[in-house]
C-alpha positions as CSV (number, residue, x, y, z in Angstrom):
1,M,104.4,63.9,107.9
2,N,103.1,65.1,111.0
3,A,99.4,66.2,111.2
4,L,99.8,69.6,109.4
5,A,101.7,68.7,106.8
6,T,99.2,66.5,106.1
7,K,96.4,68.8,106.3
8,I,98.6,71.2,103.7
9,A,99.1,68.2,101.3
10,R,95.9,67.4,101.6
11,W,94.7,71.3,100.4
12,I,97.6,71.7,97.7
13,E,96.4,68.1,95.9
14,S,93.0,69.4,95.6
15,Q,93.0,73.2,95.4
16,G,97.2,73.7,94.0
17,P,100.4,74.9,95.6
18,I,100.2,77.9,97.4
19,S,102.2,80.6,98.3
20,V,105.0,81.0,100.9
21,A,102.8,83.7,102.9
22,Q,100.1,81.0,103.0
23,Y,102.4,78.6,104.1
24,M,103.5,80.9,106.8
25,N,100.1,81.3,108.5
26,L,98.9,77.9,108.4
27,C,102.1,77.2,110.3
28,Q,101.7,79.5,112.2
29,F,97.5,80.3,113.0
30,D,96.0,77.0,111.7
31,S,93.2,76.4,114.5
32,E,94.7,73.2,115.3
33,S,98.3,72.7,115.2
34,G,99.7,76.1,114.5
35,S,102.8,77.4,116.1
36,Y,101.0,80.3,117.7
37,T,97.5,79.1,118.5
38,A,98.4,75.6,119.9
39,R,101.3,76.2,122.0
40,Q,103.3,78.6,123.9
41,T,106.5,78.8,121.0
42,I,107.8,82.3,122.6
43,G,110.8,81.1,124.6
44,R,110.9,77.8,123.5
45,D,112.4,78.2,120.3
46,F,114.7,81.3,120.6
47,I,115.2,83.7,123.5
48,T,113.9,87.8,122.7
49,S,115.7,90.6,123.8
50,P,113.1,91.0,127.0
51,E,114.2,87.7,128.5
52,V,117.9,88.4,127.7
53,S,117.8,91.4,130.4
54,Q,114.9,93.5,132.3
55,T,117.4,96.7,131.3
56,F,115.7,96.1,127.8
57,G,112.0,96.5,128.7
58,E,113.0,99.0,131.0
59,M,114.4,101.3,128.0
60,L,111.8,100.8,126.3
61,G,108.9,101.6,129.1
62,L,111.6,104.9,129.4
63,W,111.5,105.4,125.8
64,V,107.0,105.9,125.9
65,A,107.6,108.2,129.0
66,Q,110.1,111.0,127.7
67,T,108.3,110.5,124.3
68,W,104.8,111.0,125.7
69,H,106.2,114.2,127.5
70,D,108.4,115.6,125.1
71,Q,105.0,115.8,122.9
72,G,103.3,117.9,125.9
73,R,101.8,115.3,127.3
74,P,98.4,114.8,125.1
75,A,95.5,113.4,127.2
76,N,94.3,110.0,126.7
77,P,97.4,108.4,125.6
78,R,96.8,104.8,124.2
79,L,99.8,101.9,125.2
80,I,99.9,99.2,122.8
81,E,102.4,96.3,122.6
82,M,102.2,93.9,119.5
83,G,102.9,90.0,119.5
84,P,104.0,90.7,123.7
85,G,104.9,86.9,124.1
86,R,105.6,86.4,128.0
87,G,104.2,89.7,129.0
88,T,108.2,90.5,130.1
89,L,109.0,93.3,128.1
90,M,105.3,95.1,129.3
91,S,106.4,94.1,132.9
92,D,109.4,95.9,132.7
93,A,108.5,98.7,131.1
94,L,105.4,99.2,133.1
95,R,107.5,99.6,136.2
96,A,109.9,101.5,134.3
97,I,106.7,104.0,133.3
98,A,105.4,103.9,137.3
99,A,109.2,105.3,138.7
100,A,109.6,107.8,135.8
101,A,106.2,109.2,134.9
102,P,103.4,107.6,136.9
103,E,101.2,110.4,135.1
104,F,101.3,108.6,132.3
105,L,99.7,105.2,133.7
106,A,97.2,107.6,135.8
107,V,95.7,109.0,132.5
108,A,96.7,106.1,129.3
109,E,94.7,103.3,128.2
110,I,96.9,99.9,127.6
111,V,96.2,97.3,125.3
112,L,97.9,94.0,124.4
113,V,97.5,93.1,121.0
114,E,98.2,88.9,120.7
115,A,96.8,86.7,118.4
116,S,97.8,83.6,120.7
117,P,95.1,82.1,123.2
118,S,97.7,79.9,125.2
119,L,100.4,83.1,125.0
120,M,97.5,85.6,126.2
121,T,97.2,83.3,129.7
122,V,100.8,83.5,130.2
123,Q,100.9,87.6,130.0
124,R,97.5,88.0,132.1
125,D,99.4,85.7,135.0
126,K,103.2,87.7,134.4
127,L,100.9,91.0,134.5
128,K,98.4,90.0,137.3
129,L,100.5,92.0,139.9
130,T,100.7,95.2,138.2
131,S,98.5,98.2,139.1
132,A,98.1,98.4,135.6
133,D,94.3,98.0,134.2
134,I,95.3,96.1,130.9
135,E,93.1,95.2,128.0
136,W,93.8,92.1,125.1
137,H,92.3,92.6,121.7
138,E,93.3,89.8,118.9
139,R,94.4,92.4,116.1
140,F,95.1,96.4,115.6
141,D,91.9,97.5,114.7
142,D,89.6,100.7,114.0
143,T,89.0,100.6,117.9
144,L,92.6,101.6,118.5
145,T,92.6,104.4,116.5
146,D,90.7,107.1,118.8
147,R,93.9,108.6,120.4
148,P,97.1,109.3,120.6
149,L,99.3,106.4,120.0
150,Y,102.3,104.7,122.0
151,L,103.1,102.0,120.5
152,I,105.4,98.9,121.1
153,A,106.0,96.1,118.4
154,N,109.0,94.4,119.6
155,E,110.1,91.1,117.3
156,F,106.5,91.0,115.7
157,F,107.5,92.0,112.1
158,D,109.7,89.1,111.4
159,C,106.1,86.9,111.8
160,L,104.4,88.2,109.4
161,P,103.7,86.4,105.8
162,V,106.2,87.1,103.1
163,H,105.9,86.4,99.6
164,Q,108.9,85.4,97.9
165,Y,110.2,86.3,94.5
166,V,112.8,84.4,92.2
167,K,114.4,86.4,89.4
168,T,114.7,84.3,85.9
169,E,115.8,84.5,82.5
170,R,111.8,85.1,81.9
171,G,111.2,87.3,85.0
172,W,110.2,87.3,88.1
173,F,108.6,83.7,88.7
174,E,107.0,83.6,92.8
175,Q,107.7,80.9,95.2
176,M,105.1,78.1,96.2
177,V,105.0,75.6,98.2
178,G,103.2,72.2,96.4
179,L,104.4,68.2,96.6
180,K,106.7,66.0,95.0
181,G,105.1,62.7,95.7
182,D,104.0,63.3,99.6
183,A,106.7,65.5,100.9
184,L,106.1,69.3,100.6
185,T,108.3,71.2,98.2
186,F,109.5,74.6,97.0
187,A,108.7,75.2,93.3
188,L,108.6,78.4,91.4
189,Y,104.6,79.2,90.1
190,P,104.7,78.3,86.2
191,D,103.6,81.9,85.3
192,P,105.5,84.7,85.8
193,A,104.3,87.3,88.3
194,P,101.8,89.4,87.3
195,N,103.1,93.0,86.5
196,S,107.0,91.7,86.8
197,D,108.0,95.1,85.7
198,M,106.6,96.9,88.7
199,L,107.2,94.2,91.4
200,L,110.5,96.0,92.7
201,P,110.9,99.6,93.7
202,P,113.4,101.1,91.4
203,S,115.6,102.1,94.2
204,R,116.1,98.2,94.0
205,G,117.9,98.4,90.8
206,T,118.8,95.4,88.5
207,A,118.5,92.1,90.0
208,P,121.1,89.1,89.0
209,N,119.4,86.1,88.0
210,G,118.6,83.9,91.1
211,A,118.2,86.6,93.2
212,V,115.7,86.5,95.8
213,Y,112.8,88.9,96.4
214,E,110.7,89.1,99.6
215,I,108.0,91.2,99.9
216,S,105.0,91.2,103.0
217,P,101.9,93.1,102.4
218,A,100.7,92.2,105.5
219,A,103.9,94.5,107.5
220,I,102.9,96.9,105.2
221,A,99.6,97.6,105.4
222,L,100.2,97.5,108.9
223,T,102.6,100.2,109.1
224,E,100.9,102.3,107.2
225,E,97.8,102.2,109.4
226,I,100.2,102.7,112.8
227,A,101.2,105.8,110.7
228,R,97.9,107.3,109.9
229,V,96.6,106.8,113.1
230,I,100.1,108.8,114.6
231,A,100.1,111.3,112.2
232,K,96.7,112.5,113.2
233,Q,96.0,111.2,116.7
234,G,100.3,111.8,117.9
235,G,101.6,109.7,119.8
236,G,104.7,107.6,118.5
237,A,105.5,103.9,117.0
238,L,108.7,101.8,118.2
239,F,109.5,98.7,116.1
240,M,112.5,96.7,117.0
241,D,113.2,93.7,115.3
242,Y,116.1,92.0,113.4
243,G,116.1,92.9,109.7
244,Y,117.9,94.8,107.0
245,D,118.7,98.6,106.3
246,S,119.9,98.7,102.9
247,L,119.3,97.6,99.4
248,G,119.5,94.5,97.9
249,F,118.2,90.3,97.5
250,G,118.0,87.3,99.8
251,D,116.2,84.5,101.1
252,T,116.0,85.2,104.7
253,L,113.4,82.7,105.5
254,Q,113.9,80.7,108.5
255,A,112.7,77.9,110.9
256,I,113.6,77.4,114.1
257,A,112.4,74.8,117.1
258,N,114.6,74.1,120.3
259,G,116.9,76.7,119.3
260,K,118.3,75.3,116.1
261,A,117.6,76.1,112.4
262,V,115.5,73.5,110.9
263,E,114.6,72.2,107.4
264,L,111.0,75.1,106.8
265,L,108.8,72.0,105.3
266,N,109.7,70.3,107.9
267,D,107.0,69.1,110.7
268,P,105.3,72.7,109.9
269,G,103.6,74.0,113.2
270,E,106.1,73.0,115.3
271,S,108.9,76.0,114.6
272,D,109.2,79.6,114.7
273,I,109.0,80.1,111.2
274,S,109.9,84.1,110.3
275,A,112.1,86.3,108.1
276,H,113.9,89.3,108.5
277,V,112.7,92.8,108.0
278,D,112.4,94.9,105.6
279,F,113.2,98.0,107.4
280,L,113.6,100.7,104.3
281,A,109.9,99.2,102.8
282,L,108.3,99.7,106.2
283,A,109.9,103.5,106.2
284,R,109.0,103.9,103.1
285,A,105.4,103.1,104.1
286,A,105.3,104.9,107.4
287,A,106.5,108.0,105.2
288,D,103.6,107.5,102.3
289,A,101.0,107.4,105.1
290,G,101.7,110.9,106.8
291,A,104.5,109.7,109.3
292,A,107.9,111.4,110.1
293,V,110.2,108.9,110.0
294,Y,113.3,108.2,111.9
295,G,115.8,105.5,111.6
296,P,116.2,102.8,110.9
297,T,119.8,102.9,113.4
298,T,121.1,99.8,115.3
299,Q,119.7,98.7,118.2
300,C,123.3,99.8,119.4
301,N,123.0,102.8,119.0
302,F,119.5,103.1,120.0
303,L,119.9,101.6,123.3
304,A,122.8,103.9,123.8
305,D,121.3,106.5,123.7
306,L,118.5,106.1,125.7
307,G,121.2,105.1,128.6
308,I,121.2,101.1,128.7
309,G,124.6,101.3,129.9
310,E,124.4,104.0,132.8
311,R,121.0,101.7,133.9
312,G,123.4,98.6,134.2
313,E,125.7,100.4,136.3
314,R,123.2,101.0,138.7
315,L,121.8,97.6,138.5
316,I,125.2,96.2,139.1
317,K,126.0,98.9,142.4
318,S,122.5,97.2,143.6
319,N,123.1,93.7,142.8
320,P,127.1,92.8,143.3
321,T,126.8,89.5,143.1
322,D,125.2,89.5,139.9
323,A,127.6,91.6,138.3
324,R,128.8,89.3,136.2
325,E,125.5,88.2,135.1
326,I,124.0,91.5,133.9
327,A,127.2,92.6,132.4
328,I,126.8,89.6,129.7
329,A,123.3,90.0,129.2
330,I,123.7,94.0,128.5
331,D,126.5,93.1,126.2
332,R,124.3,90.6,124.4
333,L,122.0,93.2,123.5
334,V,124.3,96.0,122.6
335,N,127.4,94.0,120.9
336,P,127.6,94.6,117.0
337,A,128.9,91.4,116.9
338,E,125.3,89.8,119.0
339,M,122.4,91.9,118.8
340,G,123.6,94.8,118.5
341,A,123.9,95.3,114.9
342,L,121.3,93.0,113.3
343,F,118.5,94.5,115.2
344,K,117.4,97.9,114.3
345,A,114.9,100.3,115.7
346,L,112.6,102.4,113.2
347,V,110.6,105.2,115.2
348,L,107.3,106.7,113.6
349,V,105.9,110.3,115.2
350,A,103.4,113.1,113.9
351,Q,105.2,115.8,111.6
352,G,106.2,118.3,113.4
353,A,106.8,116.6,116.6
354,P,109.7,116.5,118.5
355,K,112.8,114.2,117.8
356,P,112.0,111.3,119.8
357,P,114.7,109.8,122.2
358,G,117.2,107.4,120.9
359,F,118.4,109.3,118.1
360,G,121.0,112.1,119.9
361,F,124.2,109.9,119.3
362,G,126.5,111.3,116.3
């Protein structure tokens, strides 16, 4: 057992089993050993889309600029990125916005929402050469709700904690993390989940025994909050992540360390734990909060409609010696067999706002 596993085990011994969501929170944000609080996790355990190709961040920056322009260039916009990793996406996005709509940057407030002190340091270093005045916040809070909001969340929602429920002959039971001897182990809570007959949306249908249902109250609550701001103040939010856009059941919880899948309960805090995003749940939450919802659609369709192919051609023309590497990187982003189909895009705008960029296909 590493130090965090020992801490979790002692907690379970004294307080009883913890939920999967509690376990994820401890793995990520324990003050001494959490993956986000204690180490620079992004780029070590997996490669995110902005690190694959500069065109990804550029396309998202152009999406912001075009959305703002189409909405009549509202005054005092605020550009926010949730969980900005190493700052690569924002760096590329700002460069694209500066070229396409410098007037946006002249009036916009730019905020990075980052919970990791170590990653804040990396982001400051990455973005120090930009001319933009950037603020950092540890969370999305009430101080960020008073202006038109243009928000990007790339590979952010997959890291928010999920609760897991398992269907049995006796009903739905929550999956917990407990102890078997000295080892952490999964086990079902002994009593059925409260109001288990209301646990699933009716659209999910009937679940067979053994089915696993995942729900992230944190993701739903944050989506509702963002949607309310956009419904009232205007703007647009773009969520991009890996996940599913159809009804069903399944255990999608995973741990990645050094680019490889590892056991979820081994060496907590030393791997990145995530779950596939339920885009239909986020879309429903956003609509209930008053926003107009577009998508989810595949990353392939979204980026193609924004013009990533044309941008790639121009980049190759200006960098012919790197043509093969550029083409391979863009193919990785849009190829359905790579990231193109698994990753999805979901957009929120105010009711009555123009149709946002990225949805002109088909």
